[in-house]
RODO-2510 file (C-alpha; in nm, 4 decimals, decimal comma):
residues 599
     n   res          X          Y          Z
     1     m    -4,3836     4,1290    -4,1491
     2     n    -4,3654     3,7959    -4,3295
     3     t    -4,7094     3,6440    -4,4036
     4     e    -4,6164     3,3795    -4,6597
     5     h    -4,6183     3,0918    -4,4110
     6     s    -4,9623     3,0153    -4,2731
     7     g    -4,9675     2,6627    -4,1385
     8     g    -4,8212     2,4823    -4,4431
     9     s    -4,4868     2,3075    -4,4652
    10     i    -4,1867     2,5284    -4,4136
    11     m    -4,0174     2,3385    -4,6945
    12     e    -4,2606     2,4989    -4,9391
    13     m    -4,0764     2,8271    -4,8809
    14     f    -3,7626     2,6777    -5,0339
    15     e    -3,9558     2,5768    -5,3446
    16     t    -4,0462     2,9345    -5,4375
    17     g    -3,6953     2,9963    -5,5715
    18     k    -3,6490     3,3004    -5,3468
    19     v    -3,3348     3,3266    -5,1340
    20     l    -3,4691     3,2998    -4,7795
    21     k    -3,3566     3,5513    -4,5187
    22     i    -3,3147     3,3905    -4,1796
    23     c    -3,2464     3,5186    -3,8272
    24     a    -2,9796     3,3010    -3,6638
    25     p    -3,0073     3,1390    -3,3206
    26     m    -2,8317     3,3707    -3,0742
    27     v    -2,7928     3,2855    -2,7071
    28     r    -2,9756     3,5448    -2,4920
    29     y    -3,0727     3,7548    -2,7933
    30     s    -3,3003     3,5854    -3,0483
    31     k    -3,5957     3,5708    -2,8092
    32     l    -3,9599     3,6354    -2,8891
    33     a    -3,9503     4,0179    -2,8812
    34     f    -3,6493     4,0349    -3,1121
    35     r    -3,7989     3,7725    -3,3444
    36     s    -4,1169     3,9833    -3,3638
    37     l    -3,9049     4,2854    -3,4529
    38     v    -3,7041     4,1271    -3,7356
    39     r    -4,0173     3,9616    -3,8789
    40     k    -4,1630     4,3106    -3,9256
    41     y    -3,8569     4,3964    -4,1350
    42     d    -3,8794     4,1107    -4,3891
    43     c    -3,7125     3,8236    -4,2077
    44     d    -3,8531     3,4946    -4,3460
    45     i    -3,7572     3,2406    -4,0775
    46     c    -3,6493     3,2880    -3,7160
    47     f    -3,4591     3,0582    -3,4827
    48     t    -3,4882     3,0499    -3,1061
    49     p    -3,1721     3,0821    -2,8968
    50     m    -2,9820     2,7555    -2,8484
    51     i    -3,1547     2,5502    -2,5761
    52     v    -2,9828     2,2619    -2,3943
    53     a    -3,2223     1,9740    -2,4584
    54     a    -3,1384     1,7812    -2,1402
    55     d    -3,2120     2,0804    -1,9152
    56     f    -3,5223     2,1625    -2,1187
    57     m    -3,6654     1,8181    -2,0566
    58     r    -3,5552     1,8007    -1,6929
    59     s    -3,6981     2,1315    -1,5654
    60     v    -4,0360     2,2998    -1,6141
    61     k    -3,8747     2,6274    -1,5114
    62     a    -3,6191     2,5911    -1,7892
    63     r    -3,8955     2,5236    -2,0410
    64     d    -4,0898     2,8304    -1,9308
    65     s    -3,7850     3,0625    -1,9407
    66     e    -3,6105     2,9288    -2,2495
    67     f    -3,9006     2,8835    -2,4868
    68     t    -4,1704     3,1480    -2,5335
    69     t    -4,3744     3,2115    -2,8469
    70     n    -4,7091     3,3321    -2,9752
    71     e    -4,9360     3,2790    -3,2733
    72     a    -4,7594     3,5411    -3,4853
    73     d    -4,4175     3,3895    -3,4183
    74     r    -4,4115     3,1681    -3,7284
    75     p    -4,2325     3,0134    -3,9073
    76     l    -4,0193     2,9215    -3,6066
    77     i    -3,7282     2,6809    -3,5698
    78     v    -3,6256     2,5687    -3,2204
    79     q    -3,2550     2,4983    -3,1909
    80     f    -3,1310     2,2434    -2,9383
    81     a    -2,7863     2,1524    -2,8111
    82     c    -2,7833     1,7802    -2,7495
    83     s    -2,5573     1,4757    -2,7450
    84     d    -2,8233     1,2054    -2,7179
    85     a    -3,0679     1,1078    -2,9920
    86     q    -3,3627     1,0172    -2,7661
    87     t    -3,3344     1,3369    -2,5608
    88     l    -3,3420     1,5427    -2,8806
    89     a    -3,6430     1,3512    -3,0098
    90     d    -3,8291     1,4000    -2,6805
    91     a    -3,7576     1,7756    -2,6814
    92     a    -3,8726     1,7984    -3,0435
    93     c    -4,2018     1,6271    -2,9540
    94     v    -4,2594     1,8828    -2,6741
    95     v    -4,2094     2,1910    -2,8947
    96     a    -4,3579     2,0496    -3,2161
    97     p    -4,7109     2,1871    -3,1559
    98     f    -4,5700     2,5393    -3,1155
    99     s    -4,3032     2,5467    -3,3892
   100     d    -4,2253     2,4384    -3,7431
   101     g    -3,9045     2,2461    -3,6866
   102     v    -3,6051     2,1712    -3,4683
   103     d    -3,2413     2,2328    -3,5466
   104     l    -2,9421     2,0482    -3,4007
   105     n    -2,6516     2,2734    -3,3075
   106     c    -2,3340     2,1237    -3,4514
   107     g    -2,1395     2,4454    -3,4759
   108     c    -2,1101     2,6191    -3,1365
   109     p    -1,7327     2,6591    -3,0751
   110     q    -1,7557     2,7546    -2,7062
   111     r    -1,5510     2,5368    -2,4744
   112     w    -1,8287     2,4669    -2,2271
   113     a    -2,0535     2,3343    -2,5045
   114     m    -1,7856     2,1144    -2,6584
   115     s    -1,6857     1,9786    -2,3172
   116     e    -2,0469     1,8624    -2,2692
   117     g    -2,0500     1,6942    -2,6092
   118     y    -2,2566     1,9685    -2,7741
   119     g    -2,1927     2,2063    -3,0602
   120     a    -1,8944     2,1841    -3,2908
   121     c    -1,7645     1,8590    -3,1457
   122     l    -2,0579     1,6814    -3,3215
   123     i    -1,9056     1,7466    -3,6656
   124     n    -1,6580     1,4744    -3,5688
   125     k    -1,9455     1,2324    -3,4922
   126     p    -2,1388     1,1952    -3,8187
   127     e    -2,3040     0,8678    -3,7121
   128     l    -2,4448     1,0258    -3,3953
   129     v    -2,5778     1,3217    -3,5930
   130     k    -2,7345     1,0801    -3,8404
   131     d    -2,9089     0,8898    -3,5596
   132     m    -3,0424     1,2073    -3,3962
   133     v    -3,1873     1,3375    -3,7225
   134     r    -3,3498     0,9986    -3,8021
   135     l    -3,5032     0,9636    -3,4542
   136     v    -3,6552     1,3132    -3,4674
   137     r    -3,8127     1,2422    -3,8067
   138     n    -3,9486     0,9106    -3,6840
   139     q    -4,0922     1,0245    -3,3499
   140     v    -4,2465     1,3632    -3,4329
   141     d    -4,6006     1,2931    -3,5550
   142     n    -4,6042     1,5674    -3,8195
   143     p    -4,4764     1,4981    -4,1716
   144     n    -4,4276     1,8712    -4,2354
   145     y    -4,2140     1,9184    -3,9249
   146     t    -3,8513     1,9813    -4,0183
   147     a    -3,5311     1,8461    -3,8698
   148     s    -3,2208     2,0458    -3,9666
   149     i    -2,8603     2,0825    -3,8551
   150     k    -2,6297     2,3839    -3,8265
   151     i    -2,2613     2,3002    -3,8708
   152     r    -1,9153     2,4446    -3,9057
   153     i    -1,6681     2,3104    -4,1601
   154     h    -1,3692     2,0820    -4,1057
   155     k    -1,0230     2,1756    -4,2161
   156     d    -1,0580     1,8604    -4,4273
   157     l    -1,3576     1,9514    -4,6411
   158     r    -1,4176     1,5872    -4,7378
   159     r    -1,5176     1,5093    -4,3794
   160     t    -1,7702     1,7945    -4,3887
   161     v    -1,9192     1,6638    -4,7135
   162     d    -1,9385     1,3149    -4,5637
   163     l    -2,1239     1,4489    -4,2577
   164     c    -2,3746     1,6340    -4,4748
   165     q    -2,4392     1,3363    -4,6982
   166     k    -2,4994     1,1084    -4,3982
   167     a    -2,7398     1,3624    -4,2515
   168     e    -2,9167     1,3791    -4,5871
   169     s    -2,9537     0,9998    -4,5904
   170     a    -3,1121     1,0218    -4,2451
   171     g    -3,3785     1,2610    -4,3728
   172     v    -3,2391     1,6054    -4,2745
   173     s    -3,4620     1,8839    -4,4036
   174     w    -3,1847     2,1347    -4,4703
   175     i    -2,8312     2,2142    -4,3619
   176     t    -2,7004     2,5502    -4,2377
   177     v    -2,3251     2,5941    -4,2954
   178     h    -2,1168     2,8481    -4,1077
   179     g    -1,8158     2,8915    -4,3369
   180     r    -1,5463     2,8763    -4,0689
   181     t    -1,3817     2,6003    -3,8687
   182     a    -1,4357     2,5636    -3,4948
   183     d    -1,0994     2,7332    -3,4311
   184     e    -1,1648     3,0347    -3,6509
   185     r    -1,3281     3,3550    -3,5286
   186     g    -1,2641     3,6676    -3,7362
   187     q    -1,1177     3,5016    -4,0442
   188     p    -1,2950     3,5425    -4,3804
   189     v    -1,5822     3,3038    -4,4508
   190     n    -1,4937     3,0145    -4,6832
   191     h    -1,7610     3,0524    -4,9521
   192     d    -1,5934     2,7908    -5,1708
   193     a    -1,6484     2,5301    -4,9004
   194     i    -2,0172     2,6257    -4,8747
   195     k    -2,0507     2,5958    -5,2533
   196     t    -1,8871     2,2517    -5,2450
   197     i    -2,1350     2,1334    -4,9812
   198     k    -2,4270     2,2771    -5,1785
   199     d    -2,3127     2,0878    -5,4863
   200     s    -2,2709     1,7656    -5,2862
   201     v    -2,6255     1,7339    -5,1446
   202     s    -2,9768     1,7659    -5,2805
   203     v    -3,1384     1,9214    -4,9706
   204     p    -3,1498     2,3022    -4,9272
   205     v    -2,8342     2,4650    -4,7895
   206     i    -2,8243     2,7901    -4,5934
   207     a    -2,5082     3,0021    -4,5722
   208     n    -2,4064     3,1725    -4,2483
   209     g    -2,1276     3,4188    -4,1639
   210     d    -2,0438     3,7888    -4,2229
   211     v    -2,3887     3,8960    -4,3456
   212     k    -2,4069     4,2669    -4,2616
   213     l    -2,6128     4,4228    -4,5430
   214     l    -2,8993     4,3164    -4,7662
   215     r    -2,6726     4,3169    -5,0710
   216     d    -2,4580     4,0529    -4,8983
   217     v    -2,7501     3,8113    -4,9320
   218     e    -2,7500     3,8333    -5,3099
   219     s    -2,3714     3,8280    -5,3398
   220     i    -2,3442     3,5139    -5,1234
   221     h    -2,6206     3,3494    -5,3271
   222     k    -2,4296     3,4199    -5,6478
   223     l    -2,1044     3,2846    -5,5014
   224     t    -2,2453     2,9647    -5,3512
   225     g    -2,5879     2,8958    -5,5034
   226     v    -2,7407     2,8476    -5,1564
   227     d    -3,1141     2,8536    -5,0891
   228     g    -3,1017     3,0931    -4,7969
   229     v    -2,8746     3,3243    -4,5983
   230     m    -2,8627     3,3467    -4,2185
   231     a    -2,7514     3,6560    -4,0255
   232     a    -2,6647     3,7045    -3,6589
   233     r    -2,4522     4,0059    -3,5658
   234     g    -2,5712     4,2001    -3,8689
   235     l    -2,9302     4,1776    -3,7412
   236     l    -2,8249     4,2646    -3,3865
   237     s    -2,6705     4,5896    -3,5133
   238     n    -2,9517     4,6592    -3,7596
   239     p    -3,2731     4,4550    -3,7196
   240     a    -3,4096     4,6262    -4,0333
   241     m    -3,1203     4,4983    -4,2466
   242     f    -3,3342     4,2602    -4,4521
   243     s    -3,5578     4,5552    -4,5494
   244     g    -3,2630     4,7302    -4,7133
   245     y    -3,1610     4,9754    -4,4408
   246     e    -2,7872     5,0175    -4,3970
   247     e    -2,8262     5,1740    -4,0520
   248     t    -3,0914     5,1199    -3,7876
   249     p    -3,3888     5,3464    -3,8655
   250     l    -3,5394     5,5338    -3,5748
   251     e    -3,8751     5,3627    -3,6252
   252     c    -3,7033     5,0269    -3,5691
   253     v    -3,5648     5,1524    -3,2361
   254     w    -3,9105     5,2530    -3,1175
   255     d    -4,0593     4,9297    -3,2549
   256     w    -3,8130     4,7411    -3,0363
   257     v    -3,9233     4,9431    -2,7340
   258     d    -4,2874     4,8610    -2,8131
   259     f    -4,2283     4,4868    -2,8596
   260     a    -3,9990     4,4590    -2,5566
   261     l    -4,2431     4,6368    -2,3224
   262     e    -4,5426     4,4511    -2,4616
   263     q    -4,3821     4,1098    -2,4126
   264     g    -4,2087     4,1798    -2,0819
   265     t    -3,8470     4,1567    -2,1933
   266     p    -3,5930     4,1602    -1,9034
   267     f    -3,4010     4,4851    -1,8731
   268     l    -3,0561     4,3445    -1,9583
   269     c    -3,1827     4,1977    -2,2848
   270     f    -3,3844     4,5128    -2,3633
   271     h    -3,0830     4,7356    -2,2928
   272     h    -2,8249     4,5219    -2,4749
   273     h    -3,0300     4,5140    -2,7937
   274     l    -3,0458     4,8951    -2,7932
   275     i    -2,6716     4,9144    -2,7321
   276     y    -2,6162     4,7051    -3,0456
   277     m    -2,8655     4,9101    -3,2498
   278     l    -2,7136     5,2462    -3,1530
   279     e    -2,3479     5,1408    -3,1538
   280     r    -2,2630     5,2451    -3,5104
   281     v    -2,4831     5,5544    -3,5273
   282     s    -2,4048     5,7338    -3,2003
   283     s    -2,0956     5,9098    -3,0728
   284     q    -1,8653     5,7608    -2,8105
   285     p    -1,9773     5,9999    -2,5302
   286     e    -2,3407     5,9202    -2,6100
   287     r    -2,2690     5,5469    -2,5984
   288     k    -2,0899     5,5880    -2,2666
   289     v    -2,3901     5,7641    -2,1148
   290     f    -2,6396     5,5205    -2,2648
   291     n    -2,4473     5,2103    -2,1572
   292     s    -2,4479     5,3305    -1,7964
   293     l    -2,8292     5,3467    -1,7712
   294     a    -2,9667     5,1024    -1,5169
   295     s    -3,3446     5,0878    -1,5635
   296     t    -3,6028     5,0611    -1,8393
   297     a    -3,7496     5,3969    -1,7401
   298     a    -3,4082     5,5628    -1,7640
   299     v    -3,3499     5,4104    -2,1096
   300     i    -3,6861     5,5254    -2,2466
   301     n    -3,6425     5,8705    -2,0942
   302     h    -3,2942     5,8961    -2,2496
   303     l    -3,4281     5,7948    -2,5913
   304     h    -3,7022     6,0579    -2,5723
   305     n    -3,4709     6,3345    -2,4561
   306     t    -3,1806     6,2525    -2,6871
   307     y    -3,3553     6,1347    -3,0030
   308     g    -3,7117     6,2475    -2,9561
   309     s    -4,0242     6,0510    -3,0381
   310     l    -4,0766     5,9102    -3,3855
   311     e    -4,3757     6,1320    -3,4578
   312     s    -4,1989     6,4503    -3,3520
   313     l    -3,9029     6,3718    -3,5781
   314     l    -4,1095     6,2653    -3,8789
   315     c    -4,3585     6,5532    -3,8598
   316     l    -4,1542     6,8710    -3,8493
   317     p    -4,3683     7,1799    -3,9294
   318     i    -4,2688     7,3454    -4,2545
   319     d    -4,2784     7,6939    -4,1049
   320     t    -4,0663     7,6148    -3,8017
   321     d    -3,8212     7,8904    -3,7156
   322     q    -3,6144     7,6916    -3,4706
   323     h    -3,2471     7,6799    -3,5566
   324     e    -3,1981     7,3566    -3,3605
   325     v    -3,4583     7,1081    -3,4833
   326     a    -3,3231     6,8005    -3,3077
   327     t    -3,0058     6,6485    -3,1693
   328     v    -3,0254     6,3041    -3,3283
   329     t    -2,7286     6,1152    -3,4622
   330     v    -2,8990     5,7785    -3,4974
   331     i    -3,0319     5,8196    -3,8529
   332     s    -2,8145     5,8526    -4,1589
   333     q    -3,0751     5,6906    -4,3923
   334     p    -3,4274     5,8090    -4,4791
   335     f    -3,6855     5,7224    -4,2153
   336     r    -3,9388     5,4588    -4,2883
   337     t    -4,2625     5,6168    -4,1668
   338     r    -4,5433     5,4127    -4,0205
   339     g    -4,7552     5,3100    -4,3166
   340     g    -4,4989     5,4495    -4,5600
   341     s    -4,2003     5,3063    -4,7422
   342     p    -3,8221     5,3367    -4,7211
   343     e    -3,8136     5,4865    -5,0674
   344     s    -4,0412     5,7798    -5,0042
   345     g    -4,0102     5,8408    -4,6312
   346     r    -4,3157     6,0646    -4,6663
   347     h    -4,5797     6,1339    -4,4069
   348     p    -4,8952     6,3365    -4,4815
   349     g    -4,8549     6,6974    -4,3817
   350     c    -4,4949     6,6531    -4,2695
   351     v    -4,1484     6,7352    -4,4019
   352     p    -3,9364     6,4168    -4,4447
   353     v    -3,6220     6,4287    -4,2346
   354     v    -3,3379     6,2806    -4,4399
   355     s    -3,0511     6,3404    -4,2007
   356     l    -3,0645     6,4731    -3,8462
   357     v    -2,7215     6,5717    -3,7230
   358     e    -2,5936     6,6208    -3,3738
   359     m    -2,4616     6,9733    -3,4124
   360     t    -2,6754     7,2748    -3,4919
   361     l    -2,6119     7,4851    -3,8006
   362     q    -2,4154     7,7537    -3,6190
   363     w    -2,1803     7,5065    -3,4513
   364     t    -2,1359     7,3204    -3,7754
   365     a    -2,0266     7,6489    -3,9326
   366     v    -1,7891     7,7238    -3,6440
   367     a    -1,6405     7,3737    -3,6614
   368     l    -1,5935     7,4139    -4,0376
   369     f    -1,4280     7,7509    -3,9755
   370     l    -1,1959     7,5805    -3,7248
   371     y    -1,0948     7,3177    -3,9800
   372     v    -1,0335     7,5908    -4,2407
   373     e    -0,8113     7,7748    -3,9914
   374     v    -0,6092     7,4622    -3,9226
   375     a    -0,5718     7,3971    -4,2956
   376     v    -0,4591     7,7556    -4,3651
   377     l    -0,2039     7,7437    -4,0824
   378     l    -0,0668     7,4146    -4,2110
   379     i    -0,0328     7,5637    -4,5593
   380     l     0,1357     7,8786    -4,4256
   381     c     0,3868     7,6611    -4,2392
   382     l     0,4862     7,4487    -4,5376
   383     p     0,8686     7,4363    -4,5273
   384     f     0,9247     7,4512    -4,9038
   385     i     0,7406     7,7838    -4,9508
   386     s     0,9625     8,0749    -4,8445
   387     a     0,8466     8,3891    -4,6664
   388     r     0,9344     8,6030    -4,9724
   389     r     0,7196     8,3752    -5,1891
   390     w     0,4286     8,4203    -4,9474
   391     q     0,4869     8,7972    -4,9523
   392     s     0,4630     8,7985    -5,3303
   393     i     0,1340     8,6069    -5,2983
   394     f     0,0053     8,8529    -5,0391
   395     q     0,0876     9,1401    -5,2770
   396     l    -0,1376     9,0113    -5,5555
   397     s    -0,3978     9,2559    -5,6816
   398     i    -0,6857     9,0454    -5,5479
   399     w    -0,5738     9,1113    -5,1916
   400     n    -0,5515     9,4833    -5,2564
   401     s    -0,9180     9,4846    -5,3550
   402     i    -1,0266     9,3302    -5,0238
   403     a    -0,7638     9,4915    -4,8020
   404     r    -1,0005     9,7680    -4,6962
   405     f    -1,2479     9,5095    -4,5640
   406     w    -0,9889     9,2881    -4,3941
   407     n    -0,9739     9,4708    -4,0625
   408     r    -1,3542     9,4852    -4,0435
   409     v    -1,3837     9,1153    -4,1151
   410     f    -1,1149     9,0380    -3,8598
   411     l    -1,2874     9,2407    -3,5884
   412     a    -1,6262     9,0945    -3,6778
   413     m    -1,4943     8,7394    -3,6482
   414     i    -1,3295     8,8205    -3,3166
   415     i    -1,6598     8,9547    -3,1827
   416     i    -1,8596     8,6555    -3,3121
   417     l    -1,6184     8,4028    -3,1663
   418     i    -1,6089     8,5823    -2,8320
   419     v    -1,9904     8,5847    -2,8210
   420     l    -2,0044     8,2129    -2,9007
   421     f    -1,7325     8,1443    -2,6452
   422     l    -1,9231     8,3297    -2,3742
   423     d    -2,2436     8,1502    -2,4718
   424     a    -2,0665     7,8148    -2,4421
   425     v    -1,9299     7,9184    -2,1004
   426     r    -2,2841     8,0014    -1,9946
   427     e    -2,4095     7,6628    -2,1136
   428     v    -2,1322     7,4800    -1,9303
   429     r    -2,2130     7,6615    -1,6079
   430     k    -2,5831     7,5961    -1,6597
   431     y    -2,5535     7,2198    -1,7055
   432     s    -2,2735     7,1655    -1,4564
   433     g    -2,4563     7,3330    -1,1696
   434     a    -2,5910     7,0988    -0,9033
   435     e    -2,8929     7,3241    -0,8495
   436     q    -3,0024     7,3004    -1,2127
   437     a    -2,9509     6,9219    -1,2145
   438     g    -3,1665     6,8870    -0,9040
   439     k    -3,4372     7,1058    -1,0527
   440     d    -3,4553     6,9084    -1,3764
   441     a    -3,4430     6,5795    -1,1880
   442     k    -3,7579     6,6763    -1,0011
   443     l    -3,9376     6,7635    -1,3246
   444     h    -3,8115     6,4604    -1,5178
   445     p    -3,6896     6,1499    -1,3331
   446     n    -3,3625     5,9974    -1,4524
   447     m    -3,2543     6,3246    -1,6147
   448     s    -2,8945     6,3109    -1,4902
   449     d    -2,7794     6,1224    -1,8002
   450     h    -2,9497     6,3734    -2,0253
   451     l    -2,7830     6,6589    -1,8366
   452     h    -2,4469     6,4890    -1,8731
   453     m    -2,4995     6,4802    -2,2488
   454     k    -2,5990     6,8473    -2,2501
   455     l    -2,2878     6,9288    -2,0477
   456     f    -2,0704     6,7377    -2,2926
   457     r    -2,2150     6,9291    -2,5881
   458     a    -2,1727     7,2620    -2,4099
   459     q    -1,8104     7,1761    -2,3302
   460     r    -1,7565     7,0715    -2,6899
   461     n    -1,8923     7,4072    -2,8088
   462     l    -1,6675     7,5831    -2,5588
   463     y    -1,3590     7,4104    -2,6951
   464     i    -1,4550     7,4703    -3,0580
   465     s    -1,5235     7,8422    -3,0120
   466     g    -1,2217     7,9031    -2,7881
   467     f    -0,9826     7,7193    -3,0147
   468     s    -1,1267     7,8932    -3,3217
   469     l    -1,0668     8,2296    -3,1560
   470     f    -0,7130     8,1313    -3,0612
   471     l    -0,6294     8,0065    -3,4116
   472     w    -0,7809     8,3172    -3,5719
   473     l    -0,5442     8,5358    -3,3690
   474     v    -0,2536     8,3011    -3,4386
   475     m    -0,3262     8,3069    -3,8116
   476     r    -0,3309     8,6880    -3,8156
   477     r    -0,0006     8,6953    -3,6247
   478     v     0,1561     8,4357    -3,8540
   479     v     0,0723     8,6428    -4,1624
   480     t     0,2304     8,9512    -3,9986
   481     l     0,5439     8,7584    -3,9034
   482     i     0,5735     8,6176    -4,2553
   483     n     0,5668     8,9696    -4,4004
   484     q     0,8271     9,0895    -4,1496
   485     l     1,0459     8,7909    -4,2225
   486     a     1,0150     8,8492    -4,5964
   487     t     1,1173     9,2188    -4,5549
   488     a     1,4145     9,1254    -4,3380
   489     s     1,5099     8,8599    -4,5887
   490     g     1,5010     9,1181    -4,8726
   491     t     1,7228     9,3601    -4,6779
   492     t     1,9682     9,0835    -4,5976
   493     a     1,9816     8,9865    -4,9620
   494     a     2,0652     9,3478    -5,0682
   495     l     2,3446     9,3715    -4,8093
   496     q     2,4782     9,0404    -4,9245
   497     m     2,4920     9,1660    -5,2831
   498     q     2,6908     9,4731    -5,1745
   499     a     2,9320     9,2574    -4,9756
   500     d     2,9761     9,0272    -5,2738
   501     s     3,0507     9,3271    -5,4991
   502     a     3,3142     9,4598    -5,2549
   503     n     3,4687     9,1151    -5,2303
   504     q     3,4897     9,0939    -5,6097
   505     t     3,6612     9,4359    -5,6309
   506     a     3,9118     9,3442    -5,3595
   507     t     3,9820     9,0188    -5,5352
   508     k     4,0503     9,2038    -5,8613
   509     y     4,2981     9,4413    -5,6900
   510     m     4,4724     9,1468    -5,5276
   511     e     4,5014     8,9757    -5,8637
   512     d     4,6539     9,2912    -6,0183
   513     n     4,9091     9,3222    -5,7370
   514     e     4,9966     8,9567    -5,7682
   515     l     5,0467     8,9988    -6,1438
   516     l     5,2782     9,2982    -6,0884
   517     r     5,4753     9,1054    -5,8276
   518     k     5,5276     8,8161    -6,0588
   519     t     5,6279     9,0514    -6,3402
   520     l     5,8897     9,2285    -6,1290
   521     v     6,0274     8,9149    -5,9635
   522     d     6,0016     8,6480    -6,2281
   523     g     6,0080     8,8443    -6,5568
   524     k     6,3570     8,8393    -6,7260
   525     g     6,4684     8,9154    -7,0857
   526     d     6,2207     8,8025    -7,3382
   527     k     5,9961     8,6656    -7,0660
   528     v     5,9049     9,0186    -6,9577
   529     t     5,5585     9,0864    -7,0822
   530     a     5,4598     9,4149    -7,2416
   531     e     5,2193     9,4763    -6,9601
   532     g     5,4911     9,4218    -6,7020
   533     m     5,7327     9,6543    -6,8919
   534     e     5,4714     9,9222    -6,9124
   535     l     5,4054     9,8980    -6,5418
   536     l     5,7803     9,8989    -6,4737
   537     r     5,8365    10,1985    -6,7022
   538     q     5,5623    10,3878    -6,5290
   539     e     5,7175    10,3112    -6,1935
   540     v     6,0610    10,4246    -6,3164
   541     m     5,9213    10,7508    -6,4498
   542     d     5,7533    10,8106    -6,1185
   543     l     6,0785    10,7407    -5,9388
   544     q     6,2735    10,9724    -6,1716
   545     s     6,0241    11,2474    -6,1172
   546     e     6,0530    11,2040    -5,7465
   547     l     6,4342    11,1932    -5,7748
   548     s     6,4458    11,5154    -5,9767
   549     t     6,2274    11,6826    -5,7212
   550     a     6,4548    11,5560    -5,4461
   551     v     6,7741    11,6742    -5,6293
   552     h     6,6244    12,0160    -5,6851
   553     a     6,5252    12,0353    -5,3227
   554     l     6,8798    11,9252    -5,2251
   555     k     7,0424    12,1917    -5,4394
   556     t     6,8145    12,4519    -5,2950
   557     s     6,9053    12,3279    -4,9509
   558     h     7,2825    12,3472    -5,0318
   559     s     7,2446    12,7082    -5,1507
   560     e     7,0562    12,7980    -4,8412
   561     v     7,3179    12,6241    -4,6278
   562     k     7,6000    12,8219    -4,7974
   563     a     7,4133    13,1474    -4,7493
   564     i     7,3518    13,0684    -4,3882
   565     r     7,7188    12,9684    -4,3437
   566     t     7,8387    13,2920    -4,5026
   567     q     7,6033    13,4854    -4,2854
   568     t     7,7232    13,2907    -3,9810
   569     d     8,0890    13,3628    -4,0640
   570     g     8,0136    13,7323    -4,0950
   571     l     7,8303    13,7345    -3,7689
   572     t     8,1269    13,5533    -3,6053
   573     e     8,3770    13,8099    -3,7299
   574     e     8,1518    14,0896    -3,6155
   575     y     8,1154    13,9244    -3,2773
   576     d     8,4955    13,8908    -3,2426
   577     r     8,5479    14,2550    -3,3390
   578     l     8,2935    14,3710    -3,0886
   579     l     8,4487    14,1529    -2,8238
   580     k     8,7908    14,2967    -2,8956
   581     e     8,6671    14,6503    -2,8755
   582     h     8,4960    14,5725    -2,5512
   583     q     8,8191    14,4384    -2,4097
   584     e     9,0065    14,7478    -2,5098
   585     l     8,7516    14,9696    -2,3536
   586     q     8,7677    14,7619    -2,0385
   587     d     9,1426    14,7928    -2,0253
   588     l     9,1282    15,1708    -2,0714
   589     q     8,8798    15,1948    -1,7899
   590     d     9,0936    14,9840    -1,5597
   591     g     9,4039    15,2088    -1,6293
   592     g     9,2200    15,5358    -1,5531
   593     d     9,0997    15,4031    -1,2228
   594     k     9,4548    15,3075    -1,1250
   595     d     9,5943    15,6606    -1,1940
   596     k     9,3289    15,8156    -0,9779
   597     k     9,4229    15,5972    -0,6863
   598     e     9,7881    15,6976    -0,7127
   599     d     9,6993    16,0663    -0,7069
***
């Protein structure tokens, strides 16, 4: 907590040469509890939220609700939105005993403010701003009381410089410059414009815009030469930013709970600050559950059940045998222990917790195994690596040495994944059961949100284990299919080679026949090649041999025909002789029969 300012002039802080770290005025957010929190984490000056001066002066209720402070809330600047010099001076006189200065808002770009003559519309009214600053300095009976302005820049930088110089002539204590125009929102901050303004006036200048880390303070100082740096959203997300933390430390979360409960912060403000603090360091399902909480008790109970108490997280026994120490995702930086330092993070008798992760060791291993499976499957499916190439890789000697263990490893992994899958199923059934939810709700009020988170984690484990099991089987099957495809590809290649060889032989025979045809048809006289003559001679010799064989067979056939004809003629003569003798015998027989009849 800052202790440099103890009743003296706030301007003395600018004379030390240190770049001041300032909490910006934030509507609904930079109230007393939050100012107390950021002061603990090295914030030098705090602003109140913007207060409409006319309403503040008109209503006691508005004064009581809009402006609260205590003795430790110093140095404190009260920011007013105003369009009338006397009203601003009257409001400054009311808060002067309880603060160190007032600031005129000349930078709020919201339409409602500009329509009322407040905020950024005042950068177009330098004379009015000059009068308001002068009247505050003249009417507040405290020479150390400051009167400052917070502006945005014009598109025409000369008008901005003119405004600042007129405010300086009126006695402005310092000027805060937000390095964007009234129409700009997410555009980069114009550091050159801030540097130009710093060089144009002799009063301190504070830079505002896009301050998210402590190192941004030094870098902006080097770019612009300003005397201080103001942060808004960066402090909302990480109130410990000015102490060097890049993420909200868990101690800061519990400090906020302590300050908010001690000072009676309304629930919406209490809850919204925690939403900002946990936004970047919690998962989306956790944020969804946390954002739906509707009471302070439910929020505190959720913090205890999800993140644990600060002491329990900082003081983990060395000999603990629990495999699931905690389920915290909020801390990615070393804890700052009470009474310790961010550098050491040590606590007597305790083990410093550097990083508490959401998943336990076993589920981290299973998730890693799942990612390895996905990577291996993607590699196996690369289109430019053929199945035969993979088969040659699978046949390396290194795989032969572990082949005997492969089946055992495969079965072991199947068993492990099935066990984890069944365990996740059991957890899902446990946390999704209405009976269990009712039982826990009786023991711990507002436990439904915590049970929803447990159910989400159990379902997540179910998906991880089930998908890992599925991919493990798929990977085994893919390797088998690759080997089968490589074997089929090798067989196809061999058959293709045989077919190519047969095609080459047939082509050669066709070429020879074509050459012979051309020789016989087209070759004449001297054009007849020796090869064609040789082929022709061979054909002639074959024909002559066949002709000789045919002539010999014909002669043999003629001889046989003559022999058969001679034999046939002999048989014919013999047949005629026998026929003649038969006729004679018939006639003799007929004559004998006739003589017998006559007798």
